PDB file of N, CA, C and O in Angstrom:
ATOM      1  N   MET A   1      79.356  92.241  91.248  1.00  0.00           N
ATOM      2  CA  MET A   1      79.964  92.427  92.230  1.00  0.00           C
ATOM      3  C   MET A   1      81.714  91.207  92.415  1.00  0.00           C
ATOM      4  O   MET A   1      82.518  91.103  93.340  1.00  0.00           O
ATOM      5  N   ARG A   2      81.626  90.471  90.940  1.00  0.00           N
ATOM      6  CA  ARG A   2      83.112  89.926  90.534  1.00  0.00           C
ATOM      7  C   ARG A   2      83.990  90.728  90.551  1.00  0.00           C
ATOM      8  O   ARG A   2      84.986  90.626  91.267  1.00  0.00           O
ATOM      9  N   GLU A   3      83.689  91.960  89.506  1.00  0.00           N
ATOM     10  CA  GLU A   3      84.221  92.857  88.796  1.00  0.00           C
ATOM     11  C   GLU A   3      84.804  94.392  90.358  1.00  0.00           C
ATOM     12  O   GLU A   3      85.689  95.248  90.372  1.00  0.00           O
ATOM     13  N   ARG A   4      83.715  93.983  91.371  1.00  0.00           N
ATOM     14  CA  ARG A   4      84.643  94.928  92.764  1.00  0.00           C
ATOM     15  C   ARG A   4      85.948  93.618  93.279  1.00  0.00           C
ATOM     16  O   ARG A   4      87.151  93.872  93.339  1.00  0.00           O
ATOM     17  N   GLU A   5      85.072  91.686  93.731  1.00  0.00           N
ATOM     18  CA  GLU A   5      86.815  91.180  94.085  1.00  0.00           C
ATOM     19  C   GLU A   5      87.477  91.140  93.071  1.00  0.00           C
ATOM     20  O   GLU A   5      88.642  91.028  93.453  1.00  0.00           O
ATOM     21  N   GLY A   6      87.454  91.158  92.216  1.00  0.00           N
ATOM     22  CA  GLY A   6      88.976  91.547  91.715  1.00  0.00           C
ATOM     23  C   GLY A   6      89.442  92.329  91.509  1.00  0.00           C
ATOM     24  O   GLY A   6      90.503  92.253  90.890  1.00  0.00           O
ATOM     25  N   LEU A   7      88.899  93.585  91.920  1.00  0.00           N
ATOM     26  CA  LEU A   7      89.400  95.103  91.859  1.00  0.00           C
ATOM     27  C   LEU A   7      90.306  95.008  93.252  1.00  0.00           C
ATOM     28  O   LEU A   7      91.465  95.380  93.437  1.00  0.00           O
ATOM     29  N   ILE A   8      89.598  94.533  93.940  1.00  0.00           N
ATOM     30  CA  ILE A   8      89.704  94.576  95.683  1.00  0.00           C
ATOM     31  C   ILE A   8      91.364  93.334  95.594  1.00  0.00           C
ATOM     32  O   ILE A   8      92.364  93.330  96.313  1.00  0.00           O
ATOM     33  N   THR A   9      91.214  92.977  95.114  1.00  0.00           N
ATOM     34  CA  THR A   9      92.639  91.995  94.905  1.00  0.00           C
ATOM     35  C   THR A   9      93.449  92.110  94.736  1.00  0.00           C
ATOM     36  O   THR A   9      94.414  91.898  95.470  1.00  0.00           O
ATOM     37  N   ARG A  10      93.401  92.716  93.101  1.00  0.00           N
ATOM     38  CA  ARG A  10      95.095  93.749  92.724  1.00  0.00           C
ATOM     39  C   ARG A  10      95.572  94.440  93.581  1.00  0.00           C
ATOM     40  O   ARG A  10      96.700  94.417  94.073  1.00  0.00           O
ATOM     41  N   ILE A  11      94.415  95.297  93.850  1.00  0.00           N
ATOM     42  CA  ILE A  11      95.077  96.222  95.318  1.00  0.00           C
ATOM     43  C   ILE A  11      95.956  95.534  95.887  1.00  0.00           C
ATOM     44  O   ILE A  11      97.175  95.699  95.942  1.00  0.00           O
ATOM     45  N   ARG A  12      94.998  94.387  96.511  1.00  0.00           N
ATOM     46  CA  ARG A  12      95.909  93.546  97.784  1.00  0.00           C
ATOM     47  C   ARG A  12      97.239  93.301  97.529  1.00  0.00           C
ATOM     48  O   ARG A  12      98.143  92.937  98.280  1.00  0.00           O
ATOM     49  N   GLN A  13      97.215  93.614  96.077  1.00  0.00           N
ATOM     50  CA  GLN A  13      98.456  92.445  95.419  1.00  0.00           C
ATOM     51  C   GLN A  13      99.400  92.978  95.286  1.00  0.00           C
ATOM     52  O   GLN A  13     100.582  92.702  95.492  1.00  0.00           O
ATOM     53  N   ILE A  14      98.564  94.296  94.698  1.00  0.00           N
ATOM     54  CA  ILE A  14     100.195  95.991  94.659  1.00  0.00           C
ATOM     55  C   ILE A  14     100.424  96.589  96.092  1.00  0.00           C
ATOM     56  O   ILE A  14     101.313  97.398  96.359  1.00  0.00           O
ATOM     57  N   ARG A  15      99.235  95.939  97.237  1.00  0.00           N
ATOM     58  CA  ARG A  15      99.933  96.705  98.632  1.00  0.00           C
ATOM     59  C   ARG A  15     101.176  95.399  98.925  1.00  0.00           C
ATOM     60  O   ARG A  15     102.213  95.895  99.365  1.00  0.00           O
ATOM     61  N   ARG A  16     101.233  94.134  98.789  1.00  0.00           N
ATOM     62  CA  ARG A  16     101.581  93.483  98.765  1.00  0.00           C
ATOM     63  C   ARG A  16     103.601  93.627  98.701  1.00  0.00           C
ATOM     64  O   ARG A  16     104.610  93.457  99.386  1.00  0.00           O
ATOM     65  N   VAL A  17     103.043  94.132  97.100  1.00  0.00           N
ATOM     66  CA  VAL A  17     104.471  93.944  96.400  1.00  0.00           C
ATOM     67  C   VAL A  17     105.166  95.090  97.497  1.00  0.00           C
ATOM     68  O   VAL A  17     106.239  94.765  98.006  1.00  0.00           O
ATOM     69  N   VAL A  18     104.503  96.561  97.899  1.00  0.00           N
ATOM     70  CA  VAL A  18     105.115  97.376  97.873  1.00  0.00           C
ATOM     71  C   VAL A  18     105.438  97.177  99.276  1.00  0.00           C
ATOM     72  O   VAL A  18     106.574  97.518  99.605  1.00  0.00           O
ATOM     73  N   ALA A  19     104.288  96.449 100.626  1.00  0.00           N
ATOM     74  CA  ALA A  19     105.113  96.663 101.946  1.00  0.00           C
ATOM     75  C   ALA A  19     106.235  94.984 101.629  1.00  0.00           C
ATOM     76  O   ALA A  19     107.279  94.828 102.263  1.00  0.00           O
ATOM     77  N   ALA A  20     106.007  94.498 101.147  1.00  0.00           N
ATOM     78  CA  ALA A  20     107.630  93.391 101.237  1.00  0.00           C
ATOM     79  C   ALA A  20     108.784  94.384 100.706  1.00  0.00           C
ATOM     80  O   ALA A  20     109.895  94.090 101.147  1.00  0.00           O
ATOM     81  N   GLY A  21     108.748  95.414  99.916  1.00  0.00           N
ATOM     82  CA  GLY A  21     110.303  96.799  99.821  1.00  0.00           C
ATOM     83  C   GLY A  21     110.089  97.088 100.579  1.00  0.00           C
ATOM     84  O   GLY A  21     110.897  98.006 100.715  1.00  0.00           O
ATOM     85  N   ASP A  22     109.164  97.059 101.945  1.00  0.00           N
ATOM     86  CA  ASP A  22     109.406  98.224 102.841  1.00  0.00           C
ATOM     87  C   ASP A  22     110.332  97.587 104.398  1.00  0.00           C
ATOM     88  O   ASP A  22     110.804  98.040 105.440  1.00  0.00           O
ATOM     89  N   ARG A  23     110.171  96.226 103.659  1.00  0.00           N
ATOM     90  CA  ARG A  23     111.120  95.272 104.673  1.00  0.00           C
ATOM     91  C   ARG A  23     111.950  95.982 105.150  1.00  0.00           C
ATOM     92  O   ARG A  23     112.070  96.724 104.175  1.00  0.00           O
ATOM     93  N   PRO A  24     112.861  96.500 106.098  1.00  0.00           N
ATOM     94  CA  PRO A  24     114.478  96.426 106.071  1.00  0.00           C
ATOM     95  C   PRO A  24     115.094  95.885 106.267  1.00  0.00           C
ATOM     96  O   PRO A  24     115.254  95.383 107.380  1.00  0.00           O
ATOM     97  N   ASP A  25     116.031  95.623 104.914  1.00  0.00           N
ATOM     98  CA  ASP A  25     117.321  94.629 104.813  1.00  0.00           C
ATOM     99  C   ASP A  25     118.149  93.709 105.933  1.00  0.00           C
ATOM    100  O   ASP A  25     118.820  94.484 106.615  1.00  0.00           O
ATOM    101  N   PRO A  26     118.309  92.539 106.297  1.00  0.00           N
ATOM    102  CA  PRO A  26     118.128  92.350 107.495  1.00  0.00           C
ATOM    103  C   PRO A  26     120.151  92.198 107.563  1.00  0.00           C
ATOM    104  O   PRO A  26     121.054  91.923 108.352  1.00  0.00           O
ATOM    105  N   ARG A  27     120.015  92.439 106.713  1.00  0.00           N
ATOM    106  CA  ARG A  27     122.881  92.274 106.277  1.00  0.00           C
ATOM    107  C   ARG A  27     122.735  94.329 106.472  1.00  0.00           C
ATOM    108  O   ARG A  27     123.782  94.896 106.161  1.00  0.00           O
ATOM    109  N   ALA A  28     121.888  95.018 106.806  1.00  0.00           N
ATOM    110  CA  ALA A  28     122.661  96.489 106.378  1.00  0.00           C
ATOM    111  C   ALA A  28     122.486  96.753 107.756  1.00  0.00           C
ATOM    112  O   ALA A  28     121.390  96.479 108.244  1.00  0.00           O
ATOM    113  N   ALA A  29     123.751  97.444 108.773  1.00  0.00           N
ATOM    114  CA  ALA A  29     123.813  97.701 109.548  1.00  0.00           C
ATOM    115  C   ALA A  29     123.060  98.522 110.196  1.00  0.00           C
ATOM    116  O   ALA A  29     122.901  98.315 111.399  1.00  0.00           O
ATOM    117  N   ASP A  30     122.624  99.284 109.771  1.00  0.00           N
ATOM    118  CA  ASP A  30     121.650 100.847 109.748  1.00  0.00           C
ATOM    119  C   ASP A  30     120.767 100.996 108.533  1.00  0.00           C
ATOM    120  O   ASP A  30     120.941 101.046 107.315  1.00  0.00           O
ATOM    121  N   PRO A  31     120.098 101.029 109.081  1.00  0.00           N
ATOM    122  CA  PRO A  31     118.565 100.327 107.698  1.00  0.00           C
ATOM    123  C   PRO A  31     118.446 101.637 106.935  1.00  0.00           C
ATOM    124  O   PRO A  31     118.529 101.630 105.707  1.00  0.00           O
ATOM    125  N   GLU A  32     118.130 103.488 108.057  1.00  0.00           N
ATOM    126  CA  GLU A  32     117.729 104.259 107.139  1.00  0.00           C
ATOM    127  C   GLU A  32     118.933 105.120 108.008  1.00  0.00           C
ATOM    128  O   GLU A  32     119.061 104.457 109.037  1.00  0.00           O
ATOM    129  N   PRO A  33     119.451 105.760 108.048  1.00  0.00           N
ATOM    130  CA  PRO A  33     120.440 107.602 108.585  1.00  0.00           C
ATOM    131  C   PRO A  33     119.748 108.449 109.067  1.00  0.00           C
ATOM    132  O   PRO A  33     119.448 108.921 110.164  1.00  0.00           O
ATOM    133  N   ASP A  34     119.499 108.582 107.782  1.00  0.00           N
ATOM    134  CA  ASP A  34     118.444 109.754 107.243  1.00  0.00           C
ATOM    135  C   ASP A  34     116.914 109.957 107.930  1.00  0.00           C
ATOM    136  O   ASP A  34     116.103 109.629 107.064  1.00  0.00           O
ATOM    137  N   PRO A  35     116.251 110.354 109.102  1.00  0.00           N
ATOM    138  CA  PRO A  35     114.775 109.952 108.450  1.00  0.00           C
ATOM    139  C   PRO A  35     114.554 110.479 107.186  1.00  0.00           C
ATOM    140  O   PRO A  35     113.920 109.646 106.538  1.00  0.00           O
ATOM    141  N   LEU A  36     114.892 111.942 106.232  1.00  0.00           N
ATOM    142  CA  LEU A  36     113.865 112.692 104.902  1.00  0.00           C
ATOM    143  C   LEU A  36     114.510 111.368 104.329  1.00  0.00           C
ATOM    144  O   LEU A  36     113.499 110.754 103.988  1.00  0.00           O
ATOM    145  N   VAL A  37     115.664 110.501 103.997  1.00  0.00           N
ATOM    146  CA  VAL A  37     115.564 109.605 103.611  1.00  0.00           C
ATOM    147  C   VAL A  37     114.379 108.709 103.011  1.00  0.00           C
ATOM    148  O   VAL A  37     113.838 108.705 101.905  1.00  0.00           O
ATOM    149  N   ALA A  38     114.144 107.773 104.443  1.00  0.00           N
ATOM    150  CA  ALA A  38     113.326 107.157 105.450  1.00  0.00           C
ATOM    151  C   ALA A  38     111.908 107.361 103.916  1.00  0.00           C
ATOM    152  O   ALA A  38     111.458 106.746 102.949  1.00  0.00           O
ATOM    153  N   LEU A  39     111.758 108.695 104.682  1.00  0.00           N
ATOM    154  CA  LEU A  39     110.296 109.793 103.576  1.00  0.00           C
ATOM    155  C   LEU A  39     110.360 109.443 102.948  1.00  0.00           C
ATOM    156  O   LEU A  39     109.503 108.596 102.699  1.00  0.00           O
ATOM    157  N   GLN A  40     111.788 109.765 101.658  1.00  0.00           N
ATOM    158  CA  GLN A  40     111.671 109.890  99.840  1.00  0.00           C
ATOM    159  C   GLN A  40     111.620 108.702  99.510  1.00  0.00           C
ATOM    160  O   GLN A  40     111.026 108.167  98.574  1.00  0.00           O
ATOM    161  N   ARG A  41     112.281 108.274 100.327  1.00  0.00           N
ATOM    162  CA  ARG A  41     111.731 106.115  99.755  1.00  0.00           C
ATOM    163  C   ARG A  41     109.557 105.886 100.058  1.00  0.00           C
ATOM    164  O   ARG A  41     108.664 105.748  99.222  1.00  0.00           O
ATOM    165  N   ARG A  42     109.512 105.941 101.333  1.00  0.00           N
ATOM    166  CA  ARG A  42     107.790 106.364 102.016  1.00  0.00           C
ATOM    167  C   ARG A  42     107.020 106.867 100.593  1.00  0.00           C
ATOM    168  O   ARG A  42     106.445 106.141  99.782  1.00  0.00           O
ATOM    169  N   VAL A  43     107.126 107.779 100.563  1.00  0.00           N
ATOM    170  CA  VAL A  43     106.751 108.984  99.631  1.00  0.00           C
ATOM    171  C   VAL A  43     107.067 108.122  97.627  1.00  0.00           C
ATOM    172  O   VAL A  43     106.121 108.060  96.843  1.00  0.00           O
ATOM    173  N   THR A  44     107.725 107.882  97.448  1.00  0.00           N
ATOM    174  CA  THR A  44     108.211 106.824  96.536  1.00  0.00           C
ATOM    175  C   THR A  44     107.376 105.689  95.736  1.00  0.00           C
ATOM    176  O   THR A  44     106.971 105.418  94.606  1.00  0.00           O
ATOM    177  N   ASP A  45     107.388 105.060  97.469  1.00  0.00           N
ATOM    178  CA  ASP A  45     106.519 103.582  97.411  1.00  0.00           C
ATOM    179  C   ASP A  45     105.023 103.897  96.865  1.00  0.00           C
ATOM    180  O   ASP A  45     104.500 103.506  95.821  1.00  0.00           O
ATOM    181  N   LEU A  46     104.371 104.920  98.136  1.00  0.00           N
ATOM    182  CA  LEU A  46     103.479 105.420  98.093  1.00  0.00           C
ATOM    183  C   LEU A  46     102.981 106.049  97.091  1.00  0.00           C
ATOM    184  O   LEU A  46     101.798 106.340  97.262  1.00  0.00           O
ATOM    185  N   GLU A  47     103.695 106.573  95.504  1.00  0.00           N
ATOM    186  CA  GLU A  47     103.492 107.017  94.996  1.00  0.00           C
ATOM    187  C   GLU A  47     103.265 105.630  93.377  1.00  0.00           C
ATOM    188  O   GLU A  47     102.491 105.971  92.483  1.00  0.00           O
ATOM    189  N   ARG A  48     104.048 104.143  93.243  1.00  0.00           N
ATOM    190  CA  ARG A  48     103.769 103.676  92.453  1.00  0.00           C
ATOM    191  C   ARG A  48     102.660 102.733  92.623  1.00  0.00           C
ATOM    192  O   ARG A  48     102.108 101.938  91.863  1.00  0.00           O
ATOM    193  N   LEU A  49     102.410 103.245  94.536  1.00  0.00           N
ATOM    194  CA  LEU A  49     100.686 102.282  95.058  1.00  0.00           C
ATOM    195  C   LEU A  49      99.609 102.665  94.285  1.00  0.00           C
ATOM    196  O   LEU A  49      98.812 102.006  93.616  1.00  0.00           O
ATOM    197  N   VAL A  50      99.773 104.325  94.583  1.00  0.00           N
ATOM    198  CA  VAL A  50      98.997 105.031  93.226  1.00  0.00           C
ATOM    199  C   VAL A  50      98.871 105.556  92.627  1.00  0.00           C
ATOM    200  O   VAL A  50      98.606 106.743  92.815  1.00  0.00           O
ATOM    201  N   GLU A  51      98.965 105.076  91.650  1.00  0.00           N
ATOM    202  CA  GLU A  51      99.438 105.213  90.303  1.00  0.00           C
ATOM    203  C   GLU A  51      98.896 104.004  89.742  1.00  0.00           C
ATOM    204  O   GLU A  51      98.056 104.095  88.846  1.00  0.00           O
ATOM    205  N   GLY A  52      99.498 102.239  90.407  1.00  0.00           N
ATOM    206  CA  GLY A  52      98.269 100.868  90.439  1.00  0.00           C
ATOM    207  C   GLY A  52      96.958 101.556  90.020  1.00  0.00           C
ATOM    208  O   GLY A  52      96.235 101.570  89.024  1.00  0.00           O
ATOM    209  N   LEU A  53      96.995 102.318  91.676  1.00  0.00           N
ATOM    210  CA  LEU A  53      95.518 102.059  91.901  1.00  0.00           C
ATOM    211  C   LEU A  53      95.046 102.090  90.291  1.00  0.00           C
ATOM    212  O   LEU A  53      94.801 101.134  89.556  1.00  0.00           O
ATOM    213  N   GLN A  54      94.979 104.451  89.819  1.00  0.00           N
ATOM    214  CA  GLN A  54      94.314 105.091  88.983  1.00  0.00           C
ATOM    215  C   GLN A  54      94.288 103.958  87.883  1.00  0.00           C
ATOM    216  O   GLN A  54      93.219 103.898  87.277  1.00  0.00           O
ATOM    217  N   ASP A  55      95.787 102.548  87.298  1.00  0.00           N
ATOM    218  CA  ASP A  55      95.865 101.997  86.117  1.00  0.00           C
ATOM    219  C   ASP A  55      94.385 101.278  86.423  1.00  0.00           C
ATOM    220  O   ASP A  55      93.433 101.054  85.675  1.00  0.00           O
ATOM    221  N   SER A  56      94.630 100.975  88.039  1.00  0.00           N
ATOM    222  CA  SER A  56      93.331  99.245  87.926  1.00  0.00           C
ATOM    223  C   SER A  56      91.809  99.864  87.007  1.00  0.00           C
ATOM    224  O   SER A  56      91.220  99.551  85.972  1.00  0.00           O
ATOM    225  N   VAL A  57      91.567 101.427  88.655  1.00  0.00           N
ATOM    226  CA  VAL A  57      90.625 102.180  88.645  1.00  0.00           C
ATOM    227  C   VAL A  57      90.003 102.910  86.643  1.00  0.00           C
ATOM    228  O   VAL A  57      88.894 103.016  86.121  1.00  0.00           O
ATOM    229  N   HIS A  58      91.511 103.245  86.129  1.00  0.00           N
ATOM    230  CA  HIS A  58      91.419 103.270  84.297  1.00  0.00           C
ATOM    231  C   HIS A  58      90.283 102.020  83.062  1.00  0.00           C
ATOM    232  O   HIS A  58      89.296 101.928  82.332  1.00  0.00           O
ATOM    233  N   ARG A  59      91.657 101.225  83.761  1.00  0.00           N
ATOM    234  CA  ARG A  59      90.730  99.860  83.640  1.00  0.00           C
ATOM    235  C   ARG A  59      89.570  99.208  83.637  1.00  0.00           C
ATOM    236  O   ARG A  59      89.122  98.406  82.818  1.00  0.00           O
ATOM    237  N   GLU A  60      89.099  99.651  84.687  1.00  0.00           N
ATOM    238  CA  GLU A  60      87.963  99.181  84.668  1.00  0.00           C
ATOM    239  C   GLU A  60      86.816 100.383  84.665  1.00  0.00           C
ATOM    240  O   GLU A  60      85.650 100.066  84.426  1.00  0.00           O
ATOM    241  N   SER A  61      87.066 101.379  84.859  1.00  0.00           N
ATOM    242  CA  SER A  61      86.334 102.402  84.525  1.00  0.00           C
ATOM    243  C   SER A  61      85.490 102.049  82.133  1.00  0.00           C
ATOM    244  O   SER A  61      84.444 101.807  81.531  1.00  0.00           O
ATOM    245  N   GLU A  62      86.856 102.282  81.901  1.00  0.00           N
ATOM    246  CA  GLU A  62      86.952 101.569  80.348  1.00  0.00           C
ATOM    247  C   GLU A  62      86.253 100.340  80.220  1.00  0.00           C
ATOM    248  O   GLU A  62      85.437 100.177  79.312  1.00  0.00           O
ATOM    249  N   ARG A  63      86.501  99.487  81.035  1.00  0.00           N
ATOM    250  CA  ARG A  63      85.358  98.111  80.837  1.00  0.00           C
ATOM    251  C   ARG A  63      83.791  98.234  80.408  1.00  0.00           C
ATOM    252  O   ARG A  63      83.173  97.739  79.465  1.00  0.00           O
ATOM    253  N   HIS A  64      83.116  99.686  82.216  1.00  0.00           N
ATOM    254  CA  HIS A  64      82.508  99.698  82.268  1.00  0.00           C
ATOM    255  C   HIS A  64      81.553 100.200  81.085  1.00  0.00           C
ATOM    256  O   HIS A  64      80.393  99.916  80.787  1.00  0.00           O
ATOM    257  N   ALA A  65      82.526 101.076  80.522  1.00  0.00           N
ATOM    258  CA  ALA A  65      82.357 102.144  79.303  1.00  0.00           C
ATOM    259  C   ALA A  65      81.830 100.669  78.174  1.00  0.00           C
ATOM    260  O   ALA A  65      80.642 100.434  77.954  1.00  0.00           O
ATOM    261  N   LYS A  66      82.785  99.971  77.684  1.00  0.00           N
ATOM    262  CA  LYS A  66      82.720  99.812  76.730  1.00  0.00           C
ATOM    263  C   LYS A  66      80.850  99.452  77.080  1.00  0.00           C
ATOM    264  O   LYS A  66      79.856  99.828  76.459  1.00  0.00           O
ATOM    265  N   LEU A  67      80.986  98.533  78.401  1.00  0.00           N
ATOM    266  CA  LEU A  67      79.455  97.216  78.627  1.00  0.00           C
ATOM    267  C   LEU A  67      79.025  98.271  78.459  1.00  0.00           C
ATOM    268  O   LEU A  67      79.530  98.449  77.351  1.00  0.00           O
ATOM    269  N   ILE A  68      78.237  99.576  78.734  1.00  0.00           N
ATOM    270  CA  ILE A  68      77.063 100.421  78.495  1.00  0.00           C
ATOM    271  C   ILE A  68      77.226 100.923  77.050  1.00  0.00           C
ATOM    272  O   ILE A  68      76.246 101.494  76.572  1.00  0.00           O
ATOM    273  N   ALA A  69      78.475 100.775  76.181  1.00  0.00           N
ATOM    274  CA  ALA A  69      78.058 101.216  75.255  1.00  0.00           C
ATOM    275  C   ALA A  69      77.161  99.675  74.396  1.00  0.00           C
ATOM    276  O   ALA A  69      76.209  99.299  73.711  1.00  0.00           O
ATOM    277  N   ASP A  70      77.944  99.433  74.862  1.00  0.00           N
ATOM    278  CA  ASP A  70      77.274  97.223  73.938  1.00  0.00           C
ATOM    279  C   ASP A  70      75.858  97.691  74.187  1.00  0.00           C
ATOM    280  O   ASP A  70      75.084  98.163  73.355  1.00  0.00           O
ATOM    281  N   LEU A  71      75.667  97.493  75.389  1.00  0.00           N
ATOM    282  CA  LEU A  71      73.852  97.256  75.709  1.00  0.00           C
ATOM    283  C   LEU A  71      73.122  99.030  75.112  1.00  0.00           C
ATOM    284  O   LEU A  71      71.999  99.369  74.740  1.00  0.00           O
ATOM    285  N   GLN A  72      74.155  99.621  75.249  1.00  0.00           N
ATOM    286  CA  GLN A  72      73.014 100.889  74.613  1.00  0.00           C
ATOM    287  C   GLN A  72      72.736 100.669  73.310  1.00  0.00           C
ATOM    288  O   GLN A  72      71.934 101.391  72.716  1.00  0.00           O
ATOM    289  N   ALA A  73      73.710  99.089  72.390  1.00  0.00           N
ATOM    290  CA  ALA A  73      73.666  99.042  70.900  1.00  0.00           C
ATOM    291  C   ALA A  73      72.844  98.034  70.857  1.00  0.00           C
ATOM    292  O   ALA A  73      72.455  97.851  69.703  1.00  0.00           O
ATOM    293  N   GLN A  74      72.323  97.152  71.761  1.00  0.00           N
ATOM    294  CA  GLN A  74      71.477  96.454  71.858  1.00  0.00           C
ATOM    295  C   GLN A  74      70.291  96.248  72.003  1.00  0.00           C
ATOM    296  O   GLN A  74      69.594  95.234  71.966  1.00  0.00           O
ATOM    297  N   THR A  75      70.053  97.605  72.222  1.00  0.00           N
ATOM    298  CA  THR A  75      68.534  98.514  72.927  1.00  0.00           C
ATOM    299  C   THR A  75      67.729  99.860  71.893  1.00  0.00           C
ATOM    300  O   THR A  75      66.674 100.494  71.895  1.00  0.00           O
ATOM    301  N   GLN A  76      69.417  99.745  70.808  1.00  0.00           N
ATOM    302  CA  GLN A  76      69.020 101.188  69.806  1.00  0.00           C
ATOM    303  C   GLN A  76      67.443 100.071  69.366  1.00  0.00           C
ATOM    304  O   GLN A  76      67.429  98.899  69.742  1.00  0.00           O
ATOM    305  N   PRO A  77      66.276 100.659  68.577  1.00  0.00           N
ATOM    306  CA  PRO A  77      64.617 100.081  68.260  1.00  0.00           C
ATOM    307  C   PRO A  77      65.176  99.487  66.887  1.00  0.00           C
ATOM    308  O   PRO A  77      64.442  98.574  66.509  1.00  0.00           O
ATOM    309  N   GLY A  78      66.746  99.829  65.623  1.00  0.00           N
ATOM    310  CA  GLY A  78      66.329  98.792  64.935  1.00  0.00           C
ATOM    311  C   GLY A  78      67.184  97.601  65.269  1.00  0.00           C
ATOM    312  O   GLY A  78      67.060  96.523  64.689  1.00  0.00           O
ATOM    313  N   ALA A  79      68.087  97.843  66.260  1.00  0.00           N
ATOM    314  CA  ALA A  79      69.022  95.592  66.732  1.00  0.00           C
ATOM    315  C   ALA A  79      67.436  95.620  67.457  1.00  0.00           C
ATOM    316  O   ALA A  79      66.668  94.658  67.487  1.00  0.00           O
ATOM    317  N   MET A  80      67.237  96.682  67.898  1.00  0.00           N
ATOM    318  CA  MET A  80      65.694  95.265  69.195  1.00  0.00           C
ATOM    319  C   MET A  80      64.542  94.930  68.017  1.00  0.00           C
ATOM    320  O   MET A  80      63.509  94.321  68.295  1.00  0.00           O
ATOM    321  N   SER A  81      64.842  95.387  66.722  1.00  0.00           N
ATOM    322  CA  SER A  81      63.803  95.460  66.422  1.00  0.00           C
ATOM    323  C   SER A  81      64.024  93.566  65.237  1.00  0.00           C
ATOM    324  O   SER A  81      63.317  92.638  64.844  1.00  0.00           O
ATOM    325  N   ALA A  82      65.590  94.064  65.174  1.00  0.00           N
ATOM    326  CA  ALA A  82      66.043  92.871  64.217  1.00  0.00           C
ATOM    327  C   ALA A  82      66.663  91.680  65.141  1.00  0.00           C
ATOM    328  O   ALA A  82      66.939  90.628  64.566  1.00  0.00           O
ATOM    329  N   ALA A  83      66.945  91.810  66.833  1.00  0.00           N
ATOM    330  CA  ALA A  83      66.926  90.557  67.719  1.00  0.00           C
ATOM    331  C   ALA A  83      65.830  90.020  67.640  1.00  0.00           C
ATOM    332  O   ALA A  83      65.804  88.828  67.332  1.00  0.00           O
ATOM    333  N   LEU A  84      64.159  90.982  67.984  1.00  0.00           N
ATOM    334  CA  LEU A  84      63.175  90.380  67.959  1.00  0.00           C
ATOM    335  C   LEU A  84      62.220  89.253  66.797  1.00  0.00           C
ATOM    336  O   LEU A  84      61.298  88.465  67.005  1.00  0.00           O
ATOM    337  N   ALA A  85      62.977  89.654  65.539  1.00  0.00           N
ATOM    338  CA  ALA A  85      62.953  89.349  64.072  1.00  0.00           C
ATOM    339  C   ALA A  85      63.344  87.594  64.529  1.00  0.00           C
ATOM    340  O   ALA A  85      62.600  86.642  64.764  1.00  0.00           O
ATOM    341  N   GLU A  86      64.507  87.701  64.519  1.00  0.00           N
ATOM    342  CA  GLU A  86      65.531  86.959  64.123  1.00  0.00           C
ATOM    343  C   GLU A  86      65.184  85.618  65.463  1.00  0.00           C
ATOM    344  O   GLU A  86      65.434  84.428  65.269  1.00  0.00           O
ATOM    345  N   ASP A  87      64.821  85.948  66.242  1.00  0.00           N
ATOM    346  CA  ASP A  87      64.009  85.429  67.857  1.00  0.00           C
ATOM    347  C   ASP A  87      62.605  84.552  67.237  1.00  0.00           C
ATOM    348  O   ASP A  87      62.108  83.524  67.698  1.00  0.00           O
ATOM    349  N   ALA A  88      62.217  85.283  66.142  1.00  0.00           N
ATOM    350  CA  ALA A  88      61.115  84.819  66.571  1.00  0.00           C
ATOM    351  C   ALA A  88      61.358  83.884  65.196  1.00  0.00           C
ATOM    352  O   ALA A  88      61.049  82.759  65.590  1.00  0.00           O
ATOM    353  N   ARG A  89      61.733  83.773  63.852  1.00  0.00           N
ATOM    354  CA  ARG A  89      62.535  83.014  63.248  1.00  0.00           C
ATOM    355  C   ARG A  89      62.824  81.698  63.970  1.00  0.00           C
ATOM    356  O   ARG A  89      62.400  80.609  63.583  1.00  0.00           O
ATOM    357  N   ASN A  90      63.464  81.862  64.881  1.00  0.00           N
ATOM    358  CA  ASN A  90      64.208  81.030  65.106  1.00  0.00           C
ATOM    359  C   ASN A  90      63.369  80.106  65.989  1.00  0.00           C
ATOM    360  O   ASN A  90      62.889  79.172  65.348  1.00  0.00           O
ATOM    361  N   ARG A  91      63.163  80.114  66.872  1.00  0.00           N
ATOM    362  CA  ARG A  91      60.660  79.478  67.637  1.00  0.00           C
ATOM    363  C   ARG A  91      60.025  79.432  66.802  1.00  0.00           C
ATOM    364  O   ARG A  91      59.149  78.638  67.145  1.00  0.00           O
ATOM    365  N   GLY A  92      59.720  79.919  65.363  1.00  0.00           N
ATOM    366  CA  GLY A  92      59.306  79.323  64.120  1.00  0.00           C
ATOM    367  C   GLY A  92      58.116  80.275  64.400  1.00  0.00           C
ATOM    368  O   GLY A  92      57.783  79.719  63.353  1.00  0.00           O
ATOM    369  N   LEU A  93      57.272  81.022  64.699  1.00  0.00           N
ATOM    370  CA  LEU A  93      56.698  81.867  64.785  1.00  0.00           C
ATOM    371  C   LEU A  93      56.182  82.660  63.853  1.00  0.00           C
ATOM    372  O   LEU A  93      55.511  83.639  64.178  1.00  0.00           O
TER     373      LEU A  93
END
């Protein structure tokens, strides 16, 4: 659940950065005279947003894959046997 909240927070941060870039410059007399230029700028911003999301999803999937691999390694019969033997030694059984 914490991972999901962290992912949502990162997405919101990226969206804020992109949204801040969308604000027109108050010093500019005519913000966008050509609608095509405005559309190209918007597409560029959306591409940046999608790339950020892809990077975030990739990092999360790598983290989950590593976690799953670690859990699988811990549940291998040899590793499980060694962990149980170590626990028995520590408890004095």
